[in-house]
C-alpha positions as CSV (number, residue, x, y, z in Angstrom):
1,X,95.9,98.6,108.3
2,X,96.5,102.3,107.5
3,X,98.7,103.3,104.9
4,X,102.4,104.3,106.3
5,X,105.1,106.2,104.3
6,X,108.6,105.3,105.8
7,X,111.5,107.4,105.2
8,X,115.0,106.8,105.7
9,X,117.5,110.1,106.7
10,X,121.2,110.7,108.2
11,X,119.3,110.8,111.9
12,X,116.7,107.7,112.0
13,X,113.7,106.4,110.3
14,X,110.3,108.4,109.9
15,X,107.0,106.2,110.1
16,X,104.0,108.4,109.0
17,X,100.3,107.8,108.4
18,X,97.1,109.6,108.4
19,X,97.0,109.7,112.1
20,X,100.3,108.9,113.6
21,X,103.7,109.7,113.3
22,X,107.1,108.1,114.5
23,X,110.6,108.8,114.4
24,X,113.2,106.0,115.7
25,X,116.8,107.6,116.0
26,X,119.5,104.8,114.4
27,X,120.6,104.8,118.3
28,X,117.2,103.2,118.9
29,X,118.0,100.0,116.8
30,X,119.0,96.7,118.4
31,X,118.8,94.8,115.3
32,X,116.9,93.9,112.0
33,X,115.2,90.7,111.2
34,X,114.1,89.9,108.1
35,X,111.2,86.9,108.0
36,X,108.4,86.0,105.8
37,X,106.4,89.3,105.0
38,X,108.1,91.6,107.4
39,X,110.7,93.4,107.9
40,X,111.6,94.3,111.8
41,X,113.9,97.0,113.0
42,X,113.9,96.1,116.8
43,X,113.9,98.6,119.6
44,X,113.2,96.3,122.3
45,X,112.3,92.8,123.2
46,X,109.1,92.2,121.6
47,X,109.1,95.6,120.1
48,X,109.8,97.6,116.6
49,X,109.6,99.3,113.5
50,X,107.7,97.1,111.2
51,X,108.2,97.4,107.1
52,X,106.4,95.0,105.2
53,X,108.5,93.5,102.4
54,X,105.6,94.2,99.6
55,X,106.6,97.7,99.9
56,X,109.4,97.5,97.7
57,X,109.3,97.3,94.2
58,X,111.7,94.9,93.7
59,X,114.0,92.6,96.0
60,X,117.0,95.2,94.5
61,X,115.2,97.9,96.3
62,X,114.5,96.0,99.7
63,X,118.1,94.9,99.4
64,X,119.6,98.3,99.4
65,X,117.1,99.5,102.2
66,X,118.8,97.1,104.4
67,X,122.0,98.2,103.5
68,X,121.6,101.5,104.3
69,X,119.5,100.8,107.8
70,X,122.5,98.2,108.6
71,X,124.8,100.6,107.6
72,X,123.5,103.5,109.7
73,X,123.0,101.1,112.7
74,X,126.2,100.4,112.7
75,X,127.4,103.8,112.5
76,X,125.4,104.8,115.4
77,X,126.4,101.9,117.7
78,X,130.2,103.2,117.0
79,X,129.6,106.3,117.5
80,X,128.4,105.8,121.1
81,X,131.3,103.6,121.8
């Protein structure tokens, strides 16, 4: 697997690698699952943005990421209502 960089912004998440760039708007996400060594930000059944849990330096950094993601997702859903 190629190295990816994931960044969180007010409008969504960007995932970049040497060959591919993805931009996910907050409204694209349907939910978050944390299992074993991976975080999945679901966009469709069976599809989503994957973030390895090993990417975080500490459990607190992972928790902060998840809190930010969930907050942005909730705000996006509220603005669509």
